[in-house]
DRENKOL-9023 format. One line per field, with one value per residue (C-alpha): x, y, z; residue number from 0; residue in three letters. Coordinates in Angstrom, 3 decimals. Example, Ala and Ser with C-alpha at 12.3 -4.5 7.8 and 13.67 -1.06 7.14 Angstrom:
<recs>
c1	[12.300 | 13.670] $
c2	[-4.500 | -1.060] $
c3	[7.800 | 7.140] $
seq	[0 | 1] $
type	[ALA | SER] $
</recs>
This chain:
<recs>
c1	[62.920 | 66.507 | 68.757 | 71.872 | 75.081 | 77.504 | 79.710 | 77.050 | 75.830 | 77.014 | 74.312 | 71.461 | 71.791 | 71.213 | 67.625 | 66.811 | 65.033 | 62.916 | 61.521 | 60.429 | 57.535 | 55.765 | 56.946 | 57.756 | 54.036 | 54.332 | 55.992 | 59.347 | 57.954 | 55.360 | 57.955 | 60.440 | 57.890 | 57.133 | 59.796 | 58.744 | 55.657 | 57.849 | 60.040 | 60.908 | 58.109 | 57.786 | 56.791 | 53.812 | 53.383 | 49.919 | 47.940 | 46.667 | 43.074 | 41.186 | 37.673 | 37.655 | 34.788 | 35.100 | 34.329 | 34.334 | 37.619 | 38.734 | 40.952 | 42.272 | 40.598 | 41.829 | 44.672 | 45.111 | 47.589 | 47.020 | 49.753 | 49.507 | 50.095 | 49.338 | 47.384 | 45.065 | 44.994 | 45.588 | 44.866 | 47.977 | 47.893 | 45.531 | 45.093 | 42.331 | 42.525 | 40.246 | 40.163 | 38.594 | 37.867 | 38.960 | 42.253 | 42.887 | 45.514 | 46.463 | 49.477 | 50.088 | 52.659 | 55.795 | 56.163 | 52.654 | 51.587 | 47.893 | 46.980 | 44.929 | 43.916 | 44.603 | 45.723 | 45.146 | 47.140 | 45.720 | 47.109 | 45.033 | 45.048 | 43.352 | 39.789 | 39.769 | 41.648 | 43.731 | 44.732 | 48.459 | 49.126 | 48.056 | 49.419 | 47.791 | 48.552 | 48.247 | 48.056 | 48.710 | 46.434 | 48.124 | 47.466 | 51.141 | 51.628 | 53.251 | 53.138 | 52.818 | 52.538 | 52.776 | 51.185 | 51.041 | 48.117 | 49.412 | 47.551 | 44.256 | 45.560 | 47.383 | 51.054 | 53.145 | 56.019 | 57.506 | 56.784 | 57.842 | 57.544 | 57.838 | 58.190 | 57.505 | 58.364 | 56.023 | 56.507 | 55.491 | 59.057 | 60.014 | 62.700 | 63.032 | 62.163 | 62.477 | 62.382 | 61.478 | 60.955 | 58.718 | 61.080 | 59.999 | 56.889 | 58.615 | 59.409 | 63.161 | 64.585 | 66.938 | 67.499 | 66.982 | 67.120 | 67.296 | 66.718 | 67.757 | 66.354 | 67.208 | 65.007 | 63.575 | 62.590 | 65.247 | 66.967 | 70.540 | 71.522 | 70.506 | 72.062 | 71.465 | 71.869 | 71.914 | 71.689 | 75.053 | 75.602 | 72.192 | 72.913 | 71.959 | 75.176 | 75.970 | 76.409 | 76.138 | 75.648 | 74.675 | 74.979 | 73.234 | 74.190 | 72.221 | 72.905 | 71.101 | 68.384 | 67.670 | 69.180 | 71.173 | 74.895 | 76.560 | 75.772 | 78.511 | 78.351 | 80.241 | 80.535 | 81.177 | 84.554 | 86.500 | 84.424 | 84.743 | 82.868 | 85.015 | 84.218 | 83.161 | 81.805 | 80.270 | 78.358 | 78.582 | 75.942 | 76.242 | 73.337 | 72.941 | 71.192 | 67.838 | 68.491 | 68.802 | 71.280 | 74.096 | 76.843 | 76.987 | 80.356 | 80.891 | 83.883 | 85.263 | 87.406 | 90.754 | 93.697 | 92.721 | 91.919 | 88.765 | 89.158 | 86.834 | 85.033 | 82.469 | 80.294 | 77.059 | 76.839 | 73.319 | 72.215 | 68.775 | 66.516 | 64.681 | 61.876 | 64.373 | 63.948 | 66.979 | 68.135 | 71.255 | 73.034 | 76.622 | 78.295 | 82.087 | 84.405 | 87.608 | 90.506 | 94.274 | 93.897 | 91.425 | 87.675 | 86.617 | 83.290 | 81.123 | 77.540 | 75.035 | 71.294 | 69.206 | 65.657 | 62.852 | 59.534 | 56.145 | 54.519 | 53.133 | 56.547 | 55.953 | 59.000 | 58.543 | 61.859 | 64.854 | 67.845 | 70.976 | 74.243 | 77.424 | 80.880 | 82.679 | 85.935 | 85.996 | 82.349 | 78.854 | 76.798 | 73.053 | 72.100 | 68.434 | 65.504 | 62.150 | 59.297 | 56.219 | 52.652 | 50.077 | 46.367 | 44.701 | 44.996 | 48.796 | 48.492 | 50.957 | 49.037 | 51.884 | 55.631 | 57.913 | 61.383 | 63.734 | 67.262 | 69.649 | 70.481 | 72.747 | 71.605 | 68.022 | 65.820 | 64.168 | 61.023 | 61.569 | 58.813 | 55.642 | 53.634 | 50.057 | 47.895 | 44.243 | 42.755 | 39.563 | 38.100 | 40.339 | 43.482 | 44.238 | 45.408 | 42.618 | 44.722 | 48.339 | 49.434 | 52.965 | 53.884 | 57.089 | 58.060 | 58.462 | 58.985 | 57.607 | 54.520 | 53.521 | 52.962 | 51.176 | 53.192 | 50.972 | 48.317 | 47.308 | 43.890 | 43.265 | 39.942 | 38.613 | 35.855 | 34.554 | 34.677 | 34.094 | 37.570 | 36.538 | 37.098 | 33.517 | 31.253 | 30.853 | 28.655 | 27.864 | 24.226 | 24.635 | 26.684 | 27.703 | 27.294 | 28.158 | 28.496 | 27.851 | 29.119 | 32.177 | 33.896 | 30.777 | 29.931 | 26.364 | 24.630 | 25.599 | 23.767 | 24.784 | 23.601 | 23.360 | 21.931 | 20.269 | 20.102 | 17.281 | 14.787 | 15.978 | 15.823 | 18.898 | 20.584 | 22.448 | 25.143 | 27.683 | 30.692 | 33.362 | 37.089 | 37.297 | 34.664 | 31.831 | 28.405 | 26.864 | 23.905 | 21.821 | 18.522 | 16.842 | 14.328 | 12.921 | 14.162 | 13.055 | 15.573 | 16.981 | 18.705 | 18.252 | 19.615 | 20.050 | 20.416 | 22.647 | 22.401 | 25.523 | 25.028 | 25.873 | 28.946 | 32.530 | 34.740 | 36.479 | 36.469 | 33.384 | 32.562 | 29.136 | 27.886 | 24.900 | 24.106 | 21.407 | 20.734 | 22.769 | 25.547 | 27.335 | 29.079 | 30.969 | 32.554 | 34.202 | 32.827 | 34.804 | 33.175 | 35.011] $
c2	[22.858 | 23.897 | 20.962 | 20.156 | 20.652 | 17.857 | 19.082 | 18.071 | 14.916 | 12.809 | 14.343 | 12.994 | 9.468 | 10.611 | 11.625 | 9.487 | 6.891 | 9.468 | 11.564 | 10.491 | 11.277 | 8.203 | 8.937 | 5.313 | 4.835 | 6.944 | 5.851 | 7.397 | 9.466 | 11.011 | 12.002 | 13.374 | 15.540 | 17.537 | 16.720 | 19.587 | 17.574 | 14.927 | 16.866 | 15.209 | 15.126 | 13.337 | 9.717 | 9.519 | 6.821 | 5.330 | 7.412 | 5.663 | 6.581 | 4.510 | 4.943 | 1.667 | -0.736 | -4.506 | -4.648 | -1.170 | 0.386 | 3.210 | 3.061 | 5.729 | 5.985 | 9.349 | 11.822 | 15.215 | 18.074 | 21.786 | 24.389 | 28.009 | 30.036 | 33.690 | 34.065 | 31.103 | 27.345 | 25.509 | 21.806 | 19.793 | 16.014 | 13.391 | 9.676 | 7.232 | 3.777 | 0.759 | -2.328 | -5.741 | -7.882 | -6.645 | -5.081 | -1.438 | 1.041 | 4.711 | 7.012 | 7.716 | 4.960 | 4.651 | 0.950 | -0.197 | 0.403 | 0.491 | -2.851 | -1.546 | -3.382 | -0.356 | 3.235 | 5.732 | 8.958 | 12.193 | 15.629 | 18.792 | 20.513 | 23.908 | 22.665 | 18.879 | 15.886 | 13.904 | 10.363 | 9.677 | 6.294 | 3.553 | 0.800 | -2.629 | -5.089 | -8.869 | -10.655 | -14.137 | -15.950 | -14.157 | -10.705 | -10.200 | -8.098 | -10.458 | -8.205 | -4.478 | -3.234 | 0.468 | 1.523 | 4.852 | 6.213 | 7.008 | 7.606 | 6.492 | 3.133 | 1.637 | 0.775 | -1.275 | 0.613 | -1.114 | -4.197 | -5.457 | -9.184 | -10.308 | -13.783 | -14.629 | -17.601 | -19.558 | -16.926 | -14.114 | -12.812 | -11.190 | -13.433 | -12.071 | -8.918 | -8.399 | -4.891 | -5.019 | -2.664 | -3.210 | -3.447 | -4.373 | -6.163 | -8.178 | -7.711 | -7.260 | -7.649 | -4.776 | -5.489 | -8.388 | -8.476 | -11.651 | -11.759 | -14.346 | -14.613 | -16.233 | -18.694 | -15.633 | -14.057 | -11.360 | -10.433 | -11.733 | -11.056 | -8.892 | -9.343 | -6.948 | -8.017 | -5.715 | -6.293 | -6.246 | -7.449 | -9.071 | -11.087 | -10.458 | -10.355 | -9.767 | -6.115 | -5.436 | -7.489 | -6.506 | -8.823 | -8.356 | -9.758 | -9.724 | -10.298 | -12.825 | -10.231 | -9.887 | -6.413 | -5.524 | -5.334 | -5.276 | -4.316 | -5.035 | -4.026 | -5.599 | -5.134 | -7.822 | -7.538 | -10.069 | -12.980 | -12.103 | -10.068 | -7.104 | -5.345 | -1.710 | -0.450 | -1.574 | -0.272 | -1.607 | -1.066 | -1.183 | -1.137 | -0.426 | -2.613 | -1.177 | -2.306 | 1.296 | 2.010 | 4.064 | 3.819 | 3.382 | 3.357 | 3.600 | 2.063 | 2.044 | -0.789 | 0.412 | -1.769 | -4.694 | -2.658 | -1.285 | 2.476 | 4.354 | 7.256 | 8.616 | 7.591 | 8.455 | 8.537 | 8.606 | 9.532 | 8.883 | 10.491 | 8.689 | 7.725 | 6.004 | 8.740 | 10.023 | 13.161 | 14.070 | 12.571 | 13.510 | 12.833 | 12.544 | 12.298 | 10.249 | 12.340 | 11.880 | 9.192 | 10.999 | 11.473 | 15.079 | 16.792 | 17.217 | 17.892 | 17.474 | 16.804 | 17.734 | 16.457 | 17.593 | 15.866 | 16.611 | 14.736 | 12.131 | 11.328 | 13.161 | 14.913 | 18.691 | 20.001 | 18.677 | 20.997 | 20.491 | 22.200 | 22.054 | 22.119 | 25.104 | 26.740 | 25.023 | 25.360 | 24.218 | 26.600 | 26.403 | 25.299 | 24.270 | 23.282 | 21.487 | 22.267 | 20.006 | 20.495 | 17.777 | 17.546 | 15.841 | 12.487 | 12.893 | 13.412 | 15.759 | 18.804 | 21.177 | 21.359 | 24.257 | 24.281 | 27.070 | 28.113 | 30.019 | 33.358 | 35.778 | 35.461 | 34.184 | 31.446 | 32.394 | 30.782 | 28.798 | 26.232 | 25.152 | 21.932 | 21.478 | 18.334 | 17.452 | 13.986 | 11.976 | 9.842 | 6.947 | 9.044 | 9.254 | 12.348 | 14.523 | 17.486 | 18.597 | 22.160 | 23.402 | 27.084 | 29.133 | 32.219 | 35.085 | 38.748 | 38.418 | 36.279 | 32.730 | 32.114 | 29.040 | 26.496 | 23.490 | 21.425 | 17.774 | 16.184 | 12.576 | 10.879 | 7.646 | 5.090 | 2.903 | -0.838 | -4.076 | -5.410 | -8.969 | -8.801 | -9.569 | -9.174 | -11.394 | -10.650 | -6.913 | -5.898 | -2.956 | -3.445 | -0.654 | -1.339 | 0.657 | 4.443 | 5.938 | 8.106 | 8.553 | 10.953 | 13.021 | 16.620 | 17.188 | 14.100 | 10.571 | 7.400 | 5.135 | 1.525 | -0.445 | -3.695 | -4.449 | -7.899 | -6.744 | -3.888 | -0.757 | 3.010 | 4.203 | 7.574 | 8.783 | 11.378 | 13.175 | 15.049 | 17.198 | 16.602 | 18.533 | 16.299 | 18.832 | 17.276 | 18.882 | 16.575 | 14.119 | 12.323 | 9.357 | 6.916 | 3.409 | 0.748 | -2.903 | -5.715 | -5.886 | -3.664 | 0.112 | 3.244 | 6.817 | 9.875 | 12.617 | 16.018 | 18.146 | 20.896 | 23.710 | 22.117 | 22.839 | 20.131 | 17.960 | 14.754 | 13.776 | 10.766 | 9.221 | 7.064 | 4.742 | 3.912 | 1.800 | 0.058 | -3.012 | -1.783 | 0.955 | 1.387 | 4.286 | 5.237 | 8.092 | 10.433 | 12.658 | 15.689 | 17.192] $
c3	[39.591 | 39.355 | 38.560 | 40.516 | 38.616 | 37.838 | 40.678 | 43.190 | 41.449 | 44.373 | 46.515 | 44.449 | 45.752 | 49.312 | 48.609 | 45.580 | 47.692 | 49.500 | 46.699 | 43.244 | 40.917 | 39.563 | 36.044 | 35.272 | 34.584 | 31.414 | 28.137 | 27.309 | 24.428 | 26.749 | 29.368 | 26.834 | 25.028 | 28.173 | 30.764 | 33.047 | 33.955 | 35.569 | 37.971 | 41.296 | 43.841 | 47.157 | 47.232 | 49.556 | 52.128 | 52.496 | 55.027 | 58.122 | 57.333 | 54.768 | 53.399 | 51.464 | 52.118 | 52.006 | 48.311 | 46.780 | 45.735 | 43.461 | 40.369 | 38.064 | 34.667 | 33.376 | 33.769 | 32.134 | 32.120 | 31.579 | 31.067 | 32.184 | 29.023 | 28.381 | 31.606 | 31.073 | 31.406 | 28.128 | 27.745 | 26.962 | 27.370 | 28.692 | 28.802 | 29.622 | 31.186 | 30.909 | 33.134 | 33.379 | 36.410 | 39.825 | 38.793 | 39.610 | 40.746 | 40.863 | 40.498 | 44.192 | 44.626 | 42.528 | 43.261 | 42.282 | 38.688 | 37.704 | 36.145 | 33.252 | 30.095 | 27.910 | 28.306 | 25.493 | 25.069 | 23.671 | 22.776 | 22.711 | 19.329 | 19.521 | 20.005 | 20.298 | 21.633 | 19.145 | 19.974 | 19.587 | 21.179 | 23.543 | 25.796 | 25.900 | 28.731 | 28.924 | 32.285 | 33.634 | 36.096 | 39.020 | 37.529 | 36.641 | 33.503 | 31.000 | 27.947 | 27.290 | 23.730 | 22.942 | 19.651 | 17.835 | 15.838 | 12.348 | 9.118 | 10.618 | 11.848 | 14.818 | 14.361 | 16.753 | 18.340 | 21.389 | 23.476 | 26.899 | 27.567 | 31.201 | 32.737 | 36.384 | 38.586 | 40.867 | 43.593 | 41.197 | 41.045 | 37.746 | 36.202 | 32.669 | 30.736 | 26.987 | 25.503 | 21.835 | 18.894 | 15.893 | 12.909 | 9.367 | 10.601 | 13.341 | 17.040 | 17.503 | 21.019 | 21.859 | 25.549 | 27.911 | 31.707 | 33.793 | 37.555 | 40.143 | 43.674 | 46.988 | 48.846 | 50.644 | 47.310 | 47.533 | 44.300 | 44.160 | 40.552 | 37.611 | 34.171 | 31.281 | 27.663 | 24.655 | 20.908 | 19.182 | 15.641 | 15.617 | 18.761 | 22.395 | 24.414 | 28.074 | 28.930 | 32.661 | 35.811 | 39.360 | 42.371 | 45.720 | 49.134 | 52.414 | 56.100 | 58.311 | 59.011 | 55.322 | 54.982 | 51.901 | 52.705 | 49.275 | 45.683 | 43.137 | 39.469 | 36.559 | 32.805 | 30.199 | 28.484 | 26.477 | 27.695 | 31.385 | 33.965 | 35.005 | 38.318 | 38.021 | 41.328 | 44.592 | 47.587 | 51.122 | 53.822 | 57.626 | 60.118 | 63.839 | 66.418 | 65.368 | 61.778 | 60.641 | 57.865 | 59.392 | 56.762 | 52.998 | 51.235 | 47.476 | 45.686 | 42.147 | 40.795 | 39.403 | 38.336 | 40.523 | 43.648 | 45.199 | 45.731 | 48.086 | 46.406 | 48.864 | 51.802 | 53.564 | 57.361 | 58.808 | 62.328 | 63.825 | 66.400 | 69.197 | 66.769 | 64.440 | 61.855 | 59.949 | 61.713 | 59.737 | 56.770 | 56.004 | 52.668 | 52.487 | 49.492 | 49.636 | 48.392 | 48.767 | 51.404 | 53.683 | 53.991 | 53.385 | 54.003 | 50.915 | 51.984 | 54.801 | 54.906 | 57.935 | 58.493 | 60.805 | 61.545 | 63.057 | 65.940 | 63.515 | 62.068 | 58.797 | 57.386 | 57.597 | 56.266 | 54.390 | 54.134 | 52.062 | 52.966 | 50.885 | 52.405 | 50.890 | 52.037 | 55.399 | 56.468 | 55.563 | 53.423 | 52.845 | 49.326 | 49.147 | 51.356 | 51.045 | 53.443 | 53.689 | 54.927 | 55.708 | 56.370 | 59.349 | 57.554 | 57.253 | 53.508 | 51.872 | 50.668 | 49.804 | 49.655 | 48.813 | 47.314 | 48.437 | 47.532 | 49.744 | 48.161 | 49.940 | 53.537 | 53.273 | 51.813 | 48.533 | 47.119 | 43.917 | 43.321 | 45.093 | 44.650 | 45.931 | 46.151 | 46.749 | 47.355 | 47.115 | 49.917 | 48.881 | 49.512 | 45.807 | 43.965 | 42.593 | 41.522 | 41.592 | 40.950 | 40.249 | 40.613 | 40.378 | 42.348 | 39.879 | 40.754 | 44.264 | 43.614 | 42.750 | 39.037 | 37.709 | 35.699 | 35.125 | 36.829 | 36.650 | 37.124 | 38.169 | 37.546 | 39.054 | 39.010 | 41.808 | 41.267 | 43.103 | 43.852 | 44.649 | 48.391 | 49.352 | 46.322 | 43.307 | 40.309 | 40.080 | 40.457 | 38.054 | 34.901 | 32.536 | 28.833 | 25.753 | 25.779 | 22.348 | 20.954 | 23.178 | 22.553 | 21.779 | 20.888 | 22.161 | 23.546 | 24.507 | 25.516 | 28.412 | 28.408 | 31.658 | 32.967 | 36.324 | 37.901 | 40.190 | 40.032 | 41.845 | 42.191 | 40.288 | 40.716 | 37.627 | 38.425 | 36.232 | 37.682 | 36.094 | 36.342 | 39.622 | 41.242 | 41.081 | 40.446 | 37.372 | 36.731 | 38.751 | 38.356 | 40.091 | 38.690 | 39.097 | 36.676 | 36.505 | 36.099 | 32.581 | 30.027 | 29.941 | 28.274 | 29.486 | 27.283 | 28.672 | 27.014 | 27.440 | 24.872 | 27.274 | 28.854 | 27.774 | 26.234 | 28.797 | 30.794 | 32.801 | 34.965 | 35.309 | 38.168 | 38.363 | 41.984 | 43.561 | 46.863 | 45.922 | 43.687 | 41.835 | 38.494 | 36.952 | 33.653 | 31.814 | 29.169 | 26.820 | 25.259 | 22.306] $
seq	[0 | 1 | 2 | 3 | 4 | 5 | 6 | 7 | 8 | 9 | 10 | 11 | 12 | 13 | 14 | 15 | 16 | 17 | 18 | 19 | 20 | 21 | 22 | 23 | 24 | 25 | 26 | 27 | 28 | 29 | 30 | 31 | 32 | 33 | 34 | 35 | 36 | 37 | 38 | 39 | 40 | 41 | 42 | 43 | 44 | 45 | 46 | 47 | 48 | 49 | 50 | 51 | 52 | 53 | 54 | 55 | 56 | 57 | 58 | 59 | 60 | 61 | 62 | 63 | 64 | 65 | 66 | 67 | 68 | 69 | 70 | 71 | 72 | 73 | 74 | 75 | 76 | 77 | 78 | 79 | 80 | 81 | 82 | 83 | 84 | 85 | 86 | 87 | 88 | 89 | 90 | 91 | 92 | 93 | 94 | 95 | 96 | 97 | 98 | 99 | 100 | 101 | 102 | 103 | 104 | 105 | 106 | 107 | 108 | 109 | 110 | 111 | 112 | 113 | 114 | 115 | 116 | 117 | 118 | 119 | 120 | 121 | 122 | 123 | 124 | 125 | 126 | 127 | 128 | 129 | 130 | 131 | 132 | 133 | 134 | 135 | 136 | 137 | 138 | 139 | 140 | 141 | 142 | 143 | 144 | 145 | 146 | 147 | 148 | 149 | 150 | 151 | 152 | 153 | 154 | 155 | 156 | 157 | 158 | 159 | 160 | 161 | 162 | 163 | 164 | 165 | 166 | 167 | 168 | 169 | 170 | 171 | 172 | 173 | 174 | 175 | 176 | 177 | 178 | 179 | 180 | 181 | 182 | 183 | 184 | 185 | 186 | 187 | 188 | 189 | 190 | 191 | 192 | 193 | 194 | 195 | 196 | 197 | 198 | 199 | 200 | 201 | 202 | 203 | 204 | 205 | 206 | 207 | 208 | 209 | 210 | 211 | 212 | 213 | 214 | 215 | 216 | 217 | 218 | 219 | 220 | 221 | 222 | 223 | 224 | 225 | 226 | 227 | 228 | 229 | 230 | 231 | 232 | 233 | 234 | 235 | 236 | 237 | 238 | 239 | 240 | 241 | 242 | 243 | 244 | 245 | 246 | 247 | 248 | 249 | 250 | 251 | 252 | 253 | 254 | 255 | 256 | 257 | 258 | 259 | 260 | 261 | 262 | 263 | 264 | 265 | 266 | 267 | 268 | 269 | 270 | 271 | 272 | 273 | 274 | 275 | 276 | 277 | 278 | 279 | 280 | 281 | 282 | 283 | 284 | 285 | 286 | 287 | 288 | 289 | 290 | 291 | 292 | 293 | 294 | 295 | 296 | 297 | 298 | 299 | 300 | 301 | 302 | 303 | 304 | 305 | 306 | 307 | 308 | 309 | 310 | 311 | 312 | 313 | 314 | 315 | 316 | 317 | 318 | 319 | 320 | 321 | 322 | 323 | 324 | 325 | 326 | 327 | 328 | 329 | 330 | 331 | 332 | 333 | 334 | 335 | 336 | 337 | 338 | 339 | 340 | 341 | 342 | 343 | 344 | 345 | 346 | 347 | 348 | 349 | 350 | 351 | 352 | 353 | 354 | 355 | 356 | 357 | 358 | 359 | 360 | 361 | 362 | 363 | 364 | 365 | 366 | 367 | 368 | 369 | 370 | 371 | 372 | 373 | 374 | 375 | 376 | 377 | 378 | 379 | 380 | 381 | 382 | 383 | 384 | 385 | 386 | 387 | 388 | 389 | 390 | 391 | 392 | 393 | 394 | 395 | 396 | 397 | 398 | 399 | 400 | 401 | 402 | 403 | 404 | 405 | 406 | 407 | 408 | 409 | 410 | 411 | 412 | 413 | 414 | 415 | 416 | 417 | 418 | 419 | 420 | 421 | 422 | 423 | 424 | 425 | 426 | 427 | 428 | 429 | 430 | 431 | 432 | 433 | 434 | 435 | 436 | 437 | 438 | 439 | 440 | 441 | 442 | 443 | 444 | 445 | 446 | 447 | 448 | 449 | 450 | 451 | 452 | 453 | 454 | 455 | 456 | 457 | 458 | 459 | 460 | 461 | 462 | 463 | 464 | 465 | 466 | 467 | 468 | 469 | 470 | 471 | 472 | 473 | 474 | 475 | 476 | 477 | 478 | 479] $
type	[MET | LYS | LYS | LEU | THR | THR | LEU | PHE | ALA | LEU | ASN | ILE | ILE | ALA | ILE | HIS | GLY | LEU | PHE | ALA | GLN | PRO | SER | ASN | PHE | PHE | PRO | LYS | HIS | PHE | ARG | GLU | ARG | GLN | PRO | HIS | HIS | PHE | GLU | PRO | ALA | PRO | ARG | LEU | SER | THR | PRO | ALA | VAL | SER | HIS | LYS | THR | ASP | ALA | ILE | ASN | SER | ARG | ILE | ILE | ALA | PHE | SER | VAL | GLU | ASP | TRP | THR | GLY | GLY | GLN | TRP | ILE | LYS | SER | ASP | SER | HIS | PHE | LEU | THR | TYR | SER | GLY | ASN | ARG | GLY | GLY | ASP | TYR | ASN | SER | GLU | SER | ILE | SER | PRO | LYS | PHE | ASP | SER | ARG | SER | TYR | TYR | GLU | TRP | ASN | SER | SER | SER | TRP | THR | ILE | VAL | GLY | LYS | ASP | VAL | ASN | THR | PHE | ASP | ASN | ASN | ASN | ASN | ILE | THR | GLU | THR | ILE | TYR | MET | VAL | TRP | SER | GLY | GLY | ALA | TRP | GLU | ASN | SER | THR | ARG | THR | VAL | SER | THR | PHE | ASP | ALA | ASN | ASN | ASN | LEU | VAL | GLU | GLU | LEU | TYR | GLN | TYR | TRP | VAL | ALA | GLY | LEU | TRP | GLU | THR | GLN | ASN | LYS | TYR | THR | TYR | THR | TYR | SER | ALA | ASN | ASN | LYS | ILE | THR | GLN | LEU | ILE | GLU | TYR | SER | LEU | SER | GLY | GLY | VAL | LEU | THR | GLU | ASP | ASN | LYS | THR | GLU | TYR | GLN | TYR | ASN | SER | SER | GLY | HIS | LEU | ILE | ASN | ILE | THR | SER | TYR | TYR | TRP | SER | GLY | GLY | PHE | TRP | GLU | PRO | VAL | SER | LYS | ARG | GLU | PHE | ILE | TYR | ASN | ASN | ASN | ASN | ASN | LEU | ILE | LEU | GLU | ILE | PHE | PHE | ASN | TYR | ASN | PHE | GLY | LEU | TRP | ASP | SER | THR | TYR | LYS | ARG | VAL | LEU | ASN | TYR | ASN | SER | GLN | ASN | LYS | VAL | ASP | THR | GLU | ASN | VAL | TYR | VAL | TYR | ASN | SER | GLY | THR | TRP | LYS | ASP | ASN | SER | ARG | TYR | THR | TYR | THR | TYR | ASP | ALA | ASN | GLY | ASN | ILE | THR | THR | LEU | THR | LEU | GLU | LEU | TYR | VAL | SER | GLY | SER | PHE | LYS | PHE | TYR | TYR | ARG | TYR | ALA | TYR | GLN | TYR | ASP | THR | TYR | ASN | ARG | LEU | ILE | GLN | TYR | ASN | TYR | TYR | GLU | TRP | VAL | GLY | SER | SER | TRP | GLN | ASN | VAL | THR | ARG | TYR | SER | TYR | THR | TYR | ASN | ASN | TYR | ASN | GLN | PHE | LEU | THR | THR | LEU | THR | GLN | SER | TRP | VAL | SER | GLY | SER | TRP | GLN | ASN | ASN | TYR | ARG | GLN | PHE | TYR | TYR | TYR | GLU | LEU | TYR | GLU | ASP | GLY | THR | ALA | LEU | HIS | ASP | PRO | VAL | ILE | THR | SER | GLY | ALA | VAL | TYR | PRO | ASN | PRO | PHE | ARG | GLN | ASN | THR | VAL | ILE | ASP | PHE | THR | LEU | LYS | THR | SER | ASP | ASN | ILE | THR | PHE | THR | VAL | SER | ASP | ILE | GLN | GLY | LYS | THR | ILE | PHE | THR | GLN | THR | GLY | TYR | TYR | PRO | ALA | GLY | GLN | HIS | SER | LEU | LEU | TRP | GLU | ALA | ASN | ASP | LEU | PRO | PRO | GLY | VAL | TYR | VAL | TYR | GLN | LEU | ALA | GLY | ARG | HIS | GLY | ILE | THR | THR | GLY | LYS | LEU | LEU | LYS | GLU] $
</recs>
């Protein structure tokens, strides 16, 4: 997607809260190696429909990327997640990270997957992630790389984060963040420390203030200088009687005074949805037009278009537009990015999505408009397993055991255990959810093994499922 120039950087903040790809789930090295896989995309709200039962849920166990190169799809990156207990998660929400035990990263090298790194999480009794270690595979062994150590209070609020690097056989803290909260568990202060001369010293501080309704009314930023906190910038927020944000003003601190820099003015329709958003820049003592966002919605309140206009030479000029399409479950299935060229909207980029019955991503596809037609860029596949999330069930009736070998080249064996005798259906699906193998048989209570022959199948990720009358278990298979 075409990036906004520095001249229009002020506009980014107006839509930052609405649209963001969940790239924070991926380590920095993974994002930097192929940044085009992490372009902005809409954050999806949870659809009203839900297919979840009282006890069965779905969690992501694999993710892969393919690039369109030379007229064909070429494997690029993948990773696999493992869990324990009733923890789960997916990549549909930016604010909720999957709570996996480990996540392994692979790169495709001509004909096989090569492991390059993995994350390992540690949890407290409340399922908060207290430690994440990222390791790299080097010379046939795992080497520590980075670690995040997190501390939580009795209300499960994050109160401290340590970012560390593995240096000469020891963890060295490079950055520290401390968080303070109000009695209502709203963040009131964030302080950042950085390593300087071998010592962690204050670097930046952010303070947050709220009104009696709990709405944020002020954010003030400081930097540490000469033993004192020096103001840098602040933002003030004003709301209407419906508690909708109608004004946000930005200030910079210069020579003991707060100087206005720019502001956002928001207007709402009868459904309390943002209708227009105007951005003004403060210049020579007056507020001047800078840009304008216009939103439209469908009957279900889903945003259908977002249009940005820039104020140039005394009038607003079209700059770019997003257009969104949804299915009957109000799930985003496609959105297009356009730019205004001459006197018409021109296609630039298109994003498409498919989902499973749990409203989780199955596939995403990114395409660019080239010479009058859509050309593929890359596509992403998401793979899941069903699990008992602890809502109503206790000990599982079917338990998966070892899978060996995995990865495999021709055949693999799946071990499983039954608490009670049952007719078990064994199913294998490919990464697009297509069933490629199924068989049903009677198994008495106890331990069993299944041989799956996959000689004629291409390399890739597969998911198996063992289902009976009283339970279900799934797992992932990787054929090289």
